N, C-alpha and C positions, 0 to 999 in steps of 0.2 A: 504494500500500500504506500503510495506516494505521500510524503509530508514534508513541506519545505516553506521557507520564508523568502519572499522576493521583495526588495525595497529599492527604490531609486527616486528620492525626493527632488533632485534638481529639475528645474524647468529648462529644457534644452532648446536653444535657439541656434539653428544650423543653416549656413548658406553663405555663399560668396557675397562680400560687401556688407555683412551684417554688423561689423564693428560700429558702423554709423548709428546703430540702435542702442549702443551701450547706455547712454544717458536715459533713454526711454525706459529701459528695464531696471535701471538702478534707482531712479527717482522715487518709486513707491517704497523703497527699502530704507532710504535715508537721504538727508540733504547735505551731508558733509562727508565726503569719501576719502579714505586713505587709499591712494593708488600705489600698489606694491609691484615693483618690477625689478629686473636685474640691473646690472651696472652699465650695460652698453647696448646690447642687441636691440631691445625694444625701441630705445631712443634713436639709434642709428637707422633703423628701418622706418622711422616716422610714426610708429604705432603709439608711442607715448603721447605725442602731441595730438594725434587724432582721437585718442581716448579722452584726453582732457577736454578737447573741443566738444565732443559729444556730451560729456557729463555737464559741462558748463551750459551748453545749449538747453539742457533739460532742467537747469536751475540747481545742479548739484555742485557745490563748492568742492575743490580738490586739493588735498595735501599730498605731496609726492614723497614716497619712500622708495628711493631708487638704489637700494643697497642689498637686495636679496642675493645671497651667495649661491654658487653652483651646487654646493651641498650645504644647505642652510643649517646654521648652528642654533642652539638654544639662545646664546647671547645675541645673535643676529635677529631672531624673532622678538626677543625681549626688547631690543632697541626700537623695533617698529611698534611694539605695543606701547612703549613709553611715549613715543611720538603721537600715537593715536589718542592716548589719554590726554596728553597736553593740549592737543588741537581739538579735543572734544568731537572726534569723528564718530559717526553713528552707522557707518557701513564700510566694509573693506572690499576693494576690488583687486584681484590678483591678475596681472597681465604678464604672460611669459610662458616659459616651459614649466615643467613640474616643480622645479625648485622655487620659482617665484610664487606659484600657486600654493605650494605647501607652506611657504613662509607666510603668505597672506592668511591662510587658514589658522595657523598657530597664533598669529598676531590677533586675530579676532577673538581668540580665547584669552590671551594674555592681557588684552586691553580691558577686560571686564572681570578678571579674577585676580585675587591678591597672591595666590600661591605661585611658587616658581614653576615655570612651564615644564621642566623635566619631571616634576611630580605628577603631571598628567600622563606621562609616558611610561615611566618605571617608578614603582612605589619606593619611597625611602625605606631603609631597613626597619622591619617591625611595624610598618604602617600599610594602609591600603592606598592604592593609586587614587589620586584626586580626580573626580569626574568633572568634565565640563558641564555647564548648565545652560539653561535657556537664556541666560544673560549674554551669552556669546553673540558678538556683533554679526549681523547678516553679511553674507559673503556672495560676491559675484566673481566668477572665474572666466578668464578669456585666454584660452591656450594659443600659443604661437608655434607649437610643435605637435606632431602626431606621435605621441610617445607615452606620457605617464597616465593620462586620463584622470589626473588629479581633480579636474573640474567636475568629475562625476562620482568621486569616492569619498568615504568618510575618514580618510587617512591624511595625516600631515607628517611626513618623515623629517626628523631633525637629528642632528649629530650633537652629542655632548663632547665638546672638544677636550674636556678635562679627563673623562673616563674612556674616551675613544669608543663610545657606544653609539649606534645609529639605529633608531627604532621609530615607530609611528605613534603619534597621538591619534587615538581612535575614538570617534564619537559621532553619533548622528547629528549633533549640533554643528559639526563642521562640514556637513554636506552643503555645497553651494546652493543658494536659493535659485540662482540663474547660472547656467553654463552657456556661454555665447561662443560658438565654434564657427569661425570664419576661415575657410580653407585658404583664402588669399593671404592670411597672416603667415602661412607656412611656406610661401613661395621662396622667400629669401633665406631659408635655413640652408646652411652649407652642406655639401654631400656627407661629410663625416658625421655631423650631428643628425642628419636625416637617417643615415644608416643605423646609428646607435639608438636613436629614439624609436625607429621602426622595429628594431629587434626587441626593444622594451615592450612594444605592443605585442609582438609574437610571444614573449615570455609570459605576459599577463594572460594572453589567450590560452596558451597551451597549459600553463599551470592551473588556470581556472577550469579548463576542460577536463583535466586529469585529476582534479582535486577529489578528495574523499567526500566532500560536501556538495559536489556538483549536482545539479538537477536539470530537468528538461529545458527550462527557460535559459539558464546560464549555458548549457551545452549548445543550444541553438545559436545563441549570440556568439559564443567563442569559436565554434566551428566556422562560421562565416568570417569572423575576424582573421582566422588562420588562412583561409582561402584568399582573402583580399590581400593580405601581406604577401603571400606567395605570388600573386598576380601583379602587384603594383609597386612593391618596394624597390625593385631594381630600376624601374622606370623613374621613380621619384628621385632616386640617388643620381641617376645618369643625367637627368634634365629637370632641375628644380622648378622650372616654369611650366612643366607638363601638367596642365590643370586637372585633367581627369585623374592622373596618378595621385596628385596631392589630395584631391577631394576624397578619393577612395581610401587613401591611407588614414585620413581623419575619420572617415566612417569606421574603418577597422579599429582605430583607437577608441572610438565611442563604444562599439560593440564589446571590445575587450574590457572596457571600463564597466559596462553593465555586469559582466561576469565577475570581475575583480571585486566590485563593491559588495557582492553577495557571497563569494567563496573565499576571498583573500588569495594570496599566492602560496607557494610552498618552498621546496628545497633550494631552487635557484636564488630566490630573493633572500631566503634565510642565510645563505652564504655570501651573497653580494653585499649585504649591509655591513658586516664586519670588514670586508675588503675595503670599501670606500670610507668607512669610519676611521680606519687606521691610515689610509692614504687618500686624502681628499682630491688628489689629482685624477683619480679614477672616476670617469663618468659612469653614472648608474647603468645606462644602456650598454656601454662598453664592457663593464664588469659582467653583466648578464650574458652578453655575447660570448665572452671567453668561457663562461661556465656552461654554456649550452651543449658543448660537444659531449659532455658526460651525462646529459639528462636522459635521453631515450634508453641507452644501455642500463641506466640505473633503475628506471621505472618499468621497463618492458615486461618483466615477469609478473609484476603486480597488476599491470593494466594493459595486457596484450592487445585487446580489441580496440582500445582507445589509441594506442600507438599506431596500430594498423590504420585506423581512420585518419590520423594525422598525416601518415604517409600519403594517403589518397588526396587529402586536402592540399598537400604540397605538390601534387601533380603526378604522383607515382601510381603505376598499375601494379597492384599487389595481389591480383586474382590468382588463387591457387598457391600462393607462397605460404611457407610455414611462418609461425609467429616470429621466429628468430630472423628469417629473411625479410619479413615485413619491417621489423625494427631496423634492420640494416639499411633498408631503402629510406626510411624516415631519417635516419642518422645521416646518410649521405646527401639526401636532398637538402637538409638543413645546413650541413657543412658547405655545400656548394652555394647556397644562398648567402651565407656569411662571407664566403670568399668573393662572390660576385659583387657585393656591396662594399667590400674593403673594411669590414669591421674586425675587431680583435678575434682571432680564432682560438687562442690559448691564453692561459693566465701568464705565461712567460712573455707574451706580446705586451703585457702591461707592466712588466718589470716586477711582478709579484715575487716575493721571497718565500721559497718553500719552507724555510725555517719557521715561518709564521703560521703554517697550516694548523698545528695544534691549537694555537690561540684563536684562529678563525673558527675552528670547530667548537671550541669551548664557548666562545662568544655566542655562536648561533644557538647552542643548547641553552645558554643562560637567558637570552632575551628575545630569541626568535623561535621559541619552542612552539608557539601557536601556529606559526607557518609550517614548521616541520611536521606538526601533527596532522596536517592536511595532505601530506604526501602519501600516496598509496603504499609506498614502501617505507617502513619505519627506519630511522637512522640513529645510531649511537655515535659516540665520538670517533671511533675507528672507521665507521662507515663514511662519515663526513670527511675525514682525512683522505680516505681512498677516493672519494668523489673528487676532491681537490687535486689529487695526484693524476687522476684520469683526465682532468681538465688542463693540466699543466703542459 
């Protein structure tokens, strides 16, 4: 008997040119917005000025926080929260990739709660984790990459620079009220970032599809996301102005986000977070790409029919093949996709130190146990180290 929960609160506004509607959709939520972006890309592309113009035209005053880091830290988000309080902002707009949107979502919590932000993510010793409340400022998210789907999820990933931990603030209160997805904002994303973020979409989709808590709705969304990545990522990397490829990758990102919001990720994300927590030069999508080569061999025995289906979605004919051969086809198809888009193929490509493998495994078990628990194959410390070795 089927029994599951499906939730997706954000109002999704999708289409080319719809950034112009930002003010219209923000004004009902607040009259003084903290606009959170990264340090360069959004301004250089003209998106920051266009967003401010739309907000102002709708009567929304704008305070700019242009300091979101590529891997946002607790201190980074707390600085934004301090500014939001000082300026009496009543709505937060995240404009950028996943880092800017995650930073914005954390700021929305920090601006209205007195507790340290990290206490919302990992509980202090001997205490319960602090829950976000309805006091959280309303959030609007505008993605500029087809990658993290942060505009659709209840997660905000932050790094604790002191402890070298990287985990997610998780709360229904940080679902964006509005997700405004304009494919035109992705046209200027450079090829390497397009590749890394596109493989982040794939990771979200495949981990959600193979998750132990997947259900018919998430499976339908994530299968289509996998198919779209296989069809369009190479084209989006080769020619960033190819409108159909960019649009379809943003659709794939959206569908993967529908799955991720309801199932979470599993072993790839559980290991990537420690990697980029210890080395913030590692882009999230690049870390996932390097970890992918070990994924299908690791889960194949526990989820053979799903791995077979992924092979088909990647364009492979697996009719009559054994489960082992179908897994090999999925593995090779993914390896070729990674090579074709020029993404990191192995952990060694990222300069990862093998001596750190025990630390990464222990960190994953310590604070990413929830994600590990959704992998169809359980993993202990030694399993995780072997996974990392296979990805090296």
